[in-house]
C-alpha positions, 0 to 999 in steps of 0.5 A, spaced: 215 902 107 209 896 108 203 893 104 197 887 106 198 880 105 200 877 099 202 883 096 201 889 101 207 894 099 212 895 104 211 899 111 213 900 117 211 897 124 212 903 127 209 910 123 216 916 124 220 910 124 223 908 117 227 901 115 227 898 110 222 892 113 215 892 108 210 887 105 204 886 102 198 883 106 192 881 104 195 879 096 195 874 091 201 870 088 202 873 080 206 871 077 213 875 073 211 873 067 206 880 068 210 883 071 218 883 070 221 890 071 219 889 079 226 886 082 227 885 089 234 886 093 238 882 097 244 883 100 250 879 099 248 873 103 241 872 099 238 876 103 231 879 101 230 886 104 226 890 099 223 891 092 224 896 085 222 898 079 226 895 073 224 902 069 231 901 063 235 895 062 240 898 067 236 903 071 232 900 077 228 906 082 227 904 089 227 906 096 232 912 099 231 907 105 234 900 102 239 904 099 242 908 105 248 904 109 248 900 103 253 899 097 256 897 091 260 891 092 254 889 098 248 888 094 244 884 089 238 886 085 234 878 083 230 881 076 226 875 074 226 871 079 218 870 082 219 864 088 225 866 093 227 859 093 229 858 085 235 860 080 231 862 075 232 869 073 239 874 073 243 875 079 246 882 078 251 886 082 250 894 082 255 899 079 253 905 083 247 907 088 244 914 088 240 917 093 236 923 093 240 928 097 233 930 101 232 924 104 233 923 112 228 918 114 222 916 109 216 919 113 220 927 111 219 925 104 225 924 097 223 917 098 227 915 093 234 912 089 236 909 083 240 903 083 245 902 077 245 895 074 253 892 072 248 888 066 243 891 062 237 886 063 232 884 056 226 885 061 221 890 059 221 896 064 216 900 067 216 908 066 216 913 071 209 917 072 211 924 070 207 930 065 201 928 063 200 923 068 197 927 072 190 923 072 192 917 075 193 920 082 185 921 082 183 918 088 179 912 086 184 910 081 185 901 081 194 902 084 197 895 084 203 893 088 207 889 089 212 885 092 216 877 096 214 881 104 211 879 109 204 877 108 201 881 116 203 884 121 208 879 124 208 874 119 212 870 114 216 873 108 212 871 101 217 865 099 213 867 092 212 874 087 204 878 091 200 882 087 194 886 090 190 892 088 188 897 092 187 905 091 189 911 090 186 915 097 184 923 097 190 926 101 184 929 106 184 922 107 191 921 108 193 927 111 187 925 117 192 918 118 198 921 118 201 928 120 206 928 117 202 926 110 206 931 106 201 931 099 207 935 094 212 929 095 207 923 097 201 917 096 196 913 100 194 907 096 189 903 101 183 902 104 181 907 109 177 899 113 185 896 112 185 889 110 190 889 104 197 893 104 206 892 102 208 890 109 215 888 111 220 888 105 216 890 100 220 897 102 222 900 094 217 895 090 211 899 086 206 901 085 203 901 078 197 905 075 196 906 067 202 903 065 206 907 070 211 907 076 206 912 079 209 911 087 215 908 090 213 904 097 215 908 103 213 909 110 207 906 113 203 905 120 203 897 121 200 894 116 193 893 113 192 897 119 183 899 119 184 908 119 193 906 116 193 906 109 201 904 105 205 911 103 208 912 098 213 915 094 210 920 089 214 919 082 211 925 079 213 929 084 221 926 082 220 924 074 225 930 073 232 927 077 230 920 077 230 921 069 236 924 071 239 918 074 235 913 069 239 917 063 245 919 066 251 913 066 250 912 074 
């Protein structure tokens, strides 16, 4: 749940503390037209607390820690809006929320959820990474993070959609950074020297590579810190269960 300067994804402020407060650090403003599948979650007052990815016309993949405790009645998804202060795009309600049954906390894994929208969106969805996409997890693969979260560890959230590029990291480097890291369910992305990452408000948002959703912003220590990369739920590991939800009626 976190990221760096203007795009660093969703990370948490404390290791082992799974919160829905994430953001992008070290990024730049990007166009929603180029990333029509990135969305954000709000409460009924319009407060943005997480991100997500449109993976089908009426399905959004996000982090479990963004969905636990939420209901379809008190959650909204905003699609097609780059500037949070604008009225562009669509604010849609939910008809269902699915949280991975094995989820406990973000740093224990299974940090994935699927939201079913009441309305079908016309925006282009982003396919899930699945069988045959293992190469996208190779160390050094350029991954793209996106979000509206904090632009620095203790800084303000972004009004605009931010994005950045971070390389997928070797499992060994991530294990050195976090004892909670589980390579079968998680993937790290970022730089050992820090500087670019997700942050509070970015949680649940996408880690995209090769035109696929390969990760869901999940957790990490601080935002864009040295030797503290962002940790993402490994979508390929959850492909089958996510696809079952995406293809279901929700």
